[in-house]
C-alpha positions as CSV (number, residue, x, y, z in Angstrom):
1,M,24.0,57.7,164.5
2,S,23.5,54.6,162.5
3,E,23.3,54.8,158.7
4,A,19.9,54.5,157.1
5,V,19.4,51.4,155.0
6,V,18.1,52.0,151.5
7,P,15.8,49.3,150.2
8,D,16.8,47.6,146.9
9,A,13.6,48.9,145.2
10,M,14.8,52.5,145.8
11,V,18.2,52.1,144.2
12,S,18.5,54.3,141.1
13,P,18.3,52.4,137.8
14,A,21.4,54.4,136.7
15,V,23.5,51.9,138.6
16,G,23.1,49.3,135.9
17,G,22.6,50.0,132.2
18,P,19.3,49.3,130.3
19,Y,21.0,46.4,128.5
20,G,22.5,44.7,131.5
21,E,25.7,46.6,131.9
22,K,27.5,45.9,135.1
23,A,26.9,48.1,138.1
24,G,29.7,50.5,138.9
25,G,30.1,51.5,135.2
26,P,29.6,55.0,133.8
27,M,26.4,56.7,135.0
28,L,23.7,56.9,132.3
29,D,21.8,60.1,131.7
30,F,18.2,59.0,131.6
31,S,17.0,62.5,130.8
32,Y,18.7,62.1,127.4
33,V,16.3,60.6,124.8
34,G,18.8,59.8,122.0
35,I,16.9,60.9,118.9
36,D,20.1,61.8,117.2
37,A,21.1,58.1,117.2
38,I,18.8,57.7,114.1
39,L,21.6,59.2,112.1
40,E,24.0,56.5,113.0
41,Q,21.2,53.9,112.4
42,M,20.7,55.3,108.9
43,R,24.4,55.4,108.2
44,R,24.8,51.7,109.2
45,K,21.9,50.7,107.0
46,A,23.1,52.7,104.0
47,M,26.6,51.3,104.4
48,K,25.2,47.7,104.3
49,Q,23.1,48.3,101.3
50,G,25.6,50.4,99.3
51,F,24.7,53.0,96.8
52,E,23.8,53.2,93.1
53,L,24.6,55.9,90.6
54,N,23.8,55.8,86.9
55,I,25.5,58.4,84.7
56,M,24.9,58.9,81.0
57,V,27.5,60.7,78.8
58,V,26.3,62.3,75.5
59,G,28.4,64.0,72.9
60,Q,30.2,63.7,69.6
61,S,33.2,61.4,69.3
62,G,36.5,62.9,70.3
63,L,35.2,65.2,73.0
64,G,36.9,63.2,75.8
65,K,33.8,61.6,77.3
66,S,35.6,58.4,78.3
67,T,38.6,60.3,79.7
68,L,36.5,62.6,81.8
69,M,34.6,59.6,83.4
70,N,37.9,58.0,84.2
71,T,39.1,61.2,85.7
72,L,36.0,61.7,87.8
73,F,36.3,58.4,89.6
74,K,40.1,57.9,89.2
75,S,39.5,54.5,87.8
76,K,39.0,52.9,84.4
77,V,35.2,53.1,84.4
78,S,34.5,54.2,80.8
79,R,33.3,51.8,78.1
80,K,36.4,52.3,76.0
81,S,38.7,51.6,78.9
82,V,37.0,48.3,79.7
83,L,36.0,47.2,76.2
84,A,38.8,48.6,74.1
85,T,38.9,47.3,70.5
86,A,41.6,47.5,67.9
87,Q,39.4,49.6,65.6
88,E,36.5,51.8,66.7
89,K,34.0,52.3,64.0
90,I,31.4,55.2,64.1
91,P,28.0,53.5,64.3
92,K,25.5,54.4,61.7
93,T,22.9,55.1,64.3
94,V,23.0,56.1,68.0
95,E,23.8,53.1,70.2
96,I,23.4,52.7,73.9
97,K,26.1,50.9,75.7
98,S,26.4,50.6,79.5
99,I,28.9,49.1,81.8
100,S,28.7,48.7,85.6
101,H,31.5,48.8,88.2
102,D,31.6,48.1,92.0
103,I,33.6,50.9,93.5
104,E,34.7,51.1,97.2
105,E,36.3,53.9,99.0
106,K,36.9,54.0,102.8
107,G,34.3,51.3,103.4
108,V,31.6,52.9,101.2
109,R,30.5,50.7,98.3
110,M,28.9,52.1,95.2
111,K,27.6,50.4,92.1
112,L,28.5,52.9,89.3
113,T,26.9,52.4,85.8
114,V,28.3,54.5,83.0
115,I,26.0,54.7,79.9
116,D,27.7,55.8,76.7
117,T,25.9,56.9,73.5
118,P,28.4,56.3,70.6
119,G,27.2,57.6,67.3
120,F,25.4,60.7,68.7
121,G,26.0,63.8,66.5
122,D,28.5,61.9,64.3
123,Q,26.4,61.6,61.1
124,I,25.8,64.0,58.3
125,N,22.1,63.9,59.1
126,N,21.5,64.0,62.8
127,E,17.7,64.4,62.6
128,N,16.0,62.8,65.6
129,C,19.3,61.3,66.9
130,W,18.1,62.0,70.5
131,Q,15.2,59.5,70.1
132,P,17.1,56.4,71.0
133,I,18.4,58.1,74.1
134,M,15.0,59.3,75.1
135,K,13.6,55.8,74.6
136,F,16.4,54.3,76.7
137,I,15.7,56.6,79.6
138,N,12.0,55.9,79.5
139,D,12.6,52.2,79.2
140,Q,14.5,52.3,82.5
141,Y,11.5,54.2,84.1
142,E,9.2,51.5,82.7
143,A,11.3,48.7,84.1
144,Y,11.3,50.3,87.5
145,L,7.5,50.9,87.3
146,Q,6.8,47.3,86.4
147,E,8.8,46.1,89.4
148,E,7.0,48.6,91.6
149,I,3.5,47.4,90.6
150,N,4.2,43.7,90.9
151,I,2.1,42.0,93.6
152,N,5.1,40.2,94.9
153,R,7.7,42.9,94.4
154,K,11.3,42.7,95.5
155,K,12.3,44.1,98.9
156,R,14.8,46.4,97.1
157,I,14.1,47.2,93.4
158,P,17.2,47.4,91.3
159,D,17.6,51.0,90.1
160,S,18.7,51.3,86.5
161,R,17.1,54.8,86.1
162,V,19.4,57.4,84.6
163,H,20.2,59.8,87.4
164,C,22.3,62.3,85.5
165,C,23.2,63.1,81.8
166,I,26.5,64.9,81.2
167,Y,26.1,66.7,77.9
168,F,29.4,67.5,76.1
169,I,29.4,70.8,74.1
170,P,32.2,71.2,71.5
171,P,34.6,74.1,72.4
172,T,33.7,76.2,69.4
173,G,33.7,79.5,71.4
174,H,30.7,80.9,69.5
175,C,27.2,79.5,70.4
176,L,25.2,76.3,70.8
177,R,24.5,74.3,67.7
178,P,20.8,73.6,66.8
179,L,21.5,69.9,67.8
180,D,22.7,71.0,71.3
181,V,19.6,73.1,71.8
182,E,17.2,70.5,70.6
183,F,18.7,67.7,72.6
184,M,18.8,69.6,75.9
185,R,15.3,71.1,75.3
186,R,13.8,67.6,74.9
187,L,15.8,65.6,77.4
188,S,15.8,68.2,80.2
189,K,12.1,67.2,80.8
190,V,13.0,63.6,81.6
191,V,16.5,63.6,83.1
192,N,18.9,65.8,85.0
193,I,21.2,67.4,82.4
194,V,24.6,68.9,83.4
195,P,26.2,70.6,80.4
196,V,30.0,70.8,80.1
197,I,32.3,72.5,77.6
198,A,34.7,69.7,76.5
199,K,38.4,70.2,76.1
200,A,38.2,73.7,77.5
201,D,42.0,74.1,77.3
202,T,41.5,74.8,73.5
203,L,39.9,78.2,74.5
204,T,41.5,81.3,75.9
205,L,40.1,82.6,79.2
206,E,38.3,85.4,77.3
207,E,36.8,83.0,74.8
208,R,35.8,80.6,77.6
209,D,34.0,83.3,79.6
210,F,32.2,84.6,76.5
211,F,31.2,81.1,75.5
212,K,29.8,80.3,78.9
213,K,27.8,83.5,79.0
214,K,26.5,82.9,75.5
215,I,25.4,79.4,76.4
216,R,23.6,80.5,79.6
217,E,21.7,83.1,77.5
218,E,20.7,80.5,74.9
219,L,19.5,78.1,77.6
220,R,17.3,80.8,79.1
221,A,16.0,81.9,75.7
222,N,15.0,78.3,74.8
223,G,13.5,77.5,78.2
224,I,16.0,74.8,79.0
225,D,16.3,73.9,82.7
226,V,19.6,72.2,83.4
227,Y,20.6,70.8,86.8
228,P,20.2,72.3,89.5
229,Q,16.7,73.5,88.5
230,K,15.5,76.6,90.3
231,E,12.0,75.2,91.2
232,F,13.6,72.4,93.2
233,D,15.5,74.6,95.6
234,E,14.2,73.5,99.0
235,D,15.3,76.5,101.2
236,A,17.3,79.7,101.2
237,E,20.6,77.9,101.9
238,D,20.1,75.6,98.9
239,R,19.1,78.5,96.8
240,M,22.2,80.4,97.6
241,I,24.5,77.4,96.9
242,N,22.7,76.4,93.7
243,E,22.7,80.0,92.4
244,K,26.5,79.9,92.6
245,I,26.5,76.7,90.6
246,R,24.1,78.1,88.0
247,E,26.4,81.0,87.5
248,M,29.2,78.6,86.6
249,I,27.2,76.4,84.2
250,P,28.3,75.1,81.8
251,F,31.5,73.8,83.4
252,A,34.6,74.3,81.3
253,V,36.4,71.0,81.9
254,V,39.6,69.2,81.0
255,G,40.0,65.5,81.5
256,S,43.1,63.3,81.8
257,D,43.9,60.0,83.3
258,Q,47.7,60.6,83.0
259,E,49.8,61.6,85.9
260,Y,52.8,64.0,85.6
261,Q,55.4,65.3,88.0
262,V,54.7,69.0,88.8
263,N,56.8,70.8,91.5
264,G,57.6,67.5,93.2
265,R,53.9,66.3,93.2
266,R,52.2,63.7,91.0
267,L,49.1,65.3,89.4
268,L,46.5,64.4,86.8
269,G,47.1,66.7,83.8
270,R,47.8,67.3,80.1
271,K,51.3,68.0,79.1
272,T,51.9,70.7,76.5
273,K,55.0,72.4,75.1
274,W,54.3,75.4,77.3
275,G,53.5,73.6,80.5
276,T,51.2,71.1,82.2
277,I,47.5,71.7,82.5
278,E,46.5,70.5,86.0
279,V,43.0,69.0,85.8
280,E,42.2,69.4,89.5
281,N,43.5,73.0,89.7
282,I,40.6,75.5,89.6
283,A,42.9,78.1,88.1
284,H,43.3,75.9,85.0
285,C,39.8,74.4,84.5
286,E,36.5,73.8,86.3
287,F,36.7,70.0,86.6
288,A,36.9,70.2,90.4
289,Y,33.6,72.0,90.6
290,L,32.0,69.4,88.4
291,R,33.2,66.6,90.6
292,D,32.0,68.3,93.7
293,L,28.6,68.8,92.2
294,L,28.2,65.2,91.0
295,I,29.8,63.3,93.9
296,R,30.6,65.3,97.0
297,T,27.6,67.7,97.4
298,H,24.7,66.9,95.2
299,M,24.8,63.2,94.4
300,Q,21.9,62.3,96.7
301,N,19.9,65.4,95.5
302,I,20.4,64.3,91.9
303,K,19.0,60.8,92.7
304,D,16.1,62.3,94.7
305,I,15.0,64.6,91.8
306,T,15.2,61.6,89.4
307,S,12.9,59.6,91.7
308,S,10.5,62.3,93.0
309,I,10.2,64.5,89.8
310,H,11.3,62.8,86.6
311,Y,10.2,59.2,87.4
312,E,7.1,60.4,89.2
313,M,6.0,62.4,86.0
314,Y,6.5,59.2,83.9
315,R,4.7,57.0,86.4
316,V,1.6,59.3,86.6
317,R,1.5,59.5,82.8
318,R,1.7,55.7,82.4
319,L,-0.9,55.0,85.0
320,N,-3.3,57.5,83.5
321,E,-2.8,55.8,80.1
322,N,-3.6,52.4,81.6
323,N,-6.7,53.8,83.4
324,T,-7.9,55.3,80.1
325,M,-7.5,52.0,78.3
326,V,-9.3,50.0,81.1
327,L,-12.3,52.3,81.5
328,P,-15.1,51.8,78.9
329,P,-15.9,54.7,76.6
330,N,-18.8,57.0,77.6
331,R,-22.0,56.0,75.8
332,T,-24.8,58.4,75.1
333,N,-28.4,57.1,75.1
């Protein structure tokens, strides 16, 4: 029996690929749509654009703000590390100083901006010392808003908005100071605040646990919502993860950019007469939890809340103010 001849028009398109692959290659599954490829497309686009993260550090001098930032990113990213001077004078008023870095790790590029606030809480009279910080944060929102409402706006608007404010609490072991309460009460409405107990190695474990519990009680009593805020939990899984984080806040941290040899390993730590405090060891301090929150697990969420909640509230308020100014006053006949 002679073999039937199959016309060319009836040959399965799977013989050749949709983009001209040679016949005889691997068979393509045309029942597969490929929606999941959007993830790879988004990854490639994000890798090309890079990422931006703006972190503000607030606290009295001597609490280790610069050291902690260097420890977080394992680089000299703090203002003092880059702009070291022979003699640091305490400014008479709160100053705002920022410095940006381009960081790359495994092909991922990020523009990191660290905003320091020297002079905060260092004066005898600290009345209204949060006002320059509040003004700076709102100024960044205003700059972003003006770029957004331009007729010929940029394809990608530079983002100088403060995504996160790390607030350093002195390790007194007793309670929050009125300055701490007032600052966080006011600033929590305009920026994501993550409170930390600075230099936690000065406290015993019992003192640390009592201090953390006392701070959480005072935050609740004063209606202060620190990050991650309960009302922004998107689903049950987020709620469960964020509840664990909220139970740990404020993070009791120790920072160090010095390496020491411990049991044959090079570790970041602080050397004392009785041993070495390992910064990344969760048995010694909670620095690892803070780094996971800010970088590994919640970085994008922190930026999303800044954009969709804090900036959006500022934008609505400003546009309402502009509309009120433009509309003529109501006149009665």
